[in-house]
C-alpha positions as CSV (number, residue, x, y, z in Angstrom):
1,M,18.7,-99.9,-78.7
2,H,16.1,-98.6,-81.0
3,D,16.8,-101.1,-83.8
4,R,17.0,-104.2,-81.6
5,E,14.5,-106.9,-82.0
6,W,12.0,-108.1,-79.4
7,S,11.5,-111.8,-79.1
8,A,8.0,-113.2,-78.8
9,S,8.5,-113.8,-75.1
10,E,9.7,-110.3,-74.6
11,K,6.7,-108.9,-76.4
12,K,4.4,-110.9,-74.1
13,I,6.3,-109.6,-71.0
14,A,6.2,-106.1,-72.3
15,R,2.5,-106.2,-73.1
16,R,1.6,-107.5,-69.6
17,A,3.7,-104.9,-67.9
18,F,2.3,-102.1,-70.1
19,E,-1.3,-103.2,-69.5
20,A,-0.7,-103.5,-65.7
21,A,0.8,-100.0,-65.6
22,L,-2.0,-98.5,-67.7
23,E,-4.6,-100.1,-65.4
24,S,-2.7,-98.6,-62.4
25,A,-2.6,-95.2,-63.9
26,L,-6.3,-95.2,-65.0
27,A,-7.4,-96.4,-61.5
28,G,-5.6,-93.5,-59.9
29,I,-7.2,-91.0,-62.4
30,M,-10.6,-92.6,-61.9
31,A,-10.4,-92.2,-58.1
32,E,-9.3,-88.6,-58.4
33,F,-12.0,-87.8,-60.9
34,K,-14.7,-89.3,-58.7
35,A,-13.5,-87.2,-55.8
36,K,-13.6,-84.1,-58.0
37,A,-17.0,-84.9,-59.2
38,V,-18.4,-85.4,-55.7
39,A,-16.8,-82.2,-54.6
40,A,-18.2,-80.2,-57.5
41,A,-20.7,-77.7,-56.1
42,T,-21.1,-75.3,-59.0
43,P,-21.2,-75.6,-62.8
44,S,-17.8,-74.0,-62.9
45,D,-16.5,-76.8,-60.7
46,M,-18.1,-79.3,-63.1
47,W,-16.3,-77.8,-66.1
48,D,-13.0,-77.6,-64.2
49,A,-13.3,-81.3,-63.5
50,G,-14.0,-82.0,-67.2
51,D,-11.0,-79.9,-68.2
52,W,-8.8,-81.7,-65.7
53,L,-10.0,-85.1,-67.1
54,H,-9.2,-84.0,-70.6
55,R,-5.7,-82.9,-69.6
56,R,-5.1,-86.2,-67.9
57,R,-6.3,-88.2,-71.0
58,R,-3.8,-86.3,-73.1
59,E,-1.0,-87.1,-70.6
60,I,-2.0,-90.8,-70.6
61,D,-2.1,-90.9,-74.4
62,E,1.4,-89.3,-74.6
63,L,2.9,-91.5,-71.9
64,F,1.6,-94.9,-72.9
65,D,3.4,-95.2,-76.2
66,Y,3.6,-98.9,-77.2
67,R,6.2,-98.6,-79.9
68,Y,8.9,-101.1,-79.2
69,S,11.6,-98.5,-79.8
70,Q,10.1,-96.4,-77.0
71,L,9.2,-99.1,-74.5
72,P,12.4,-99.0,-72.4
73,L,11.9,-95.3,-71.9
74,V,8.2,-95.6,-71.3
75,F,8.9,-98.3,-68.7
76,G,11.4,-96.1,-67.0
77,R,9.0,-93.3,-66.7
78,L,6.2,-95.6,-65.5
79,I,8.6,-96.9,-62.8
80,V,9.5,-93.4,-61.7
81,E,5.8,-92.4,-61.6
82,G,5.0,-95.5,-59.5
83,H,2.8,-97.3,-62.0
84,L,5.2,-100.1,-62.7
85,D,7.5,-102.3,-60.7
86,E,10.8,-103.3,-62.4
87,G,10.1,-106.9,-61.4
88,R,7.4,-107.1,-64.0
89,L,10.1,-106.6,-66.7
90,T,12.0,-109.8,-65.7
91,G,12.7,-111.7,-68.8
92,L,13.5,-108.7,-71.0
93,S,17.0,-108.7,-72.4
94,E,19.7,-107.1,-70.3
95,D,20.2,-104.2,-72.8
96,K,16.5,-103.3,-72.6
97,L,16.5,-103.5,-68.8
98,E,19.7,-101.4,-68.7
99,E,18.2,-98.7,-70.9
100,T,15.1,-98.6,-68.6
101,R,17.4,-98.4,-65.5
102,R,19.4,-95.6,-67.1
103,Y,16.2,-93.6,-67.6
104,V,15.1,-94.3,-64.0
105,S,18.5,-93.2,-62.6
106,Y,18.5,-90.1,-64.7
107,A,15.0,-89.1,-63.8
108,R,15.5,-89.6,-60.1
109,S,18.7,-87.6,-60.1
110,S,17.2,-84.6,-61.9
């Protein structure tokens, strides 16, 4: 799978799905951060919220890897984490969809 080509239409589908999932993930983080900020009552709470946000940013940077060789796995993880619906991937080749589904199946069975 890692050496397969992506057609122009697949690239557009992948980009839209990727951006939608990123928006979903960031919206969740934003909501949680706002709640933590409102609940902060001490300087220690404030620094804890900042540390939490920093960890989340690292996780987002690691998860959202837009290398075509990695996208089926990234999409699988995003589906498992609830940031992406497989329907957004309609139009990708069957081999790319199958690799994504294998990851989803594996992750859900673990």
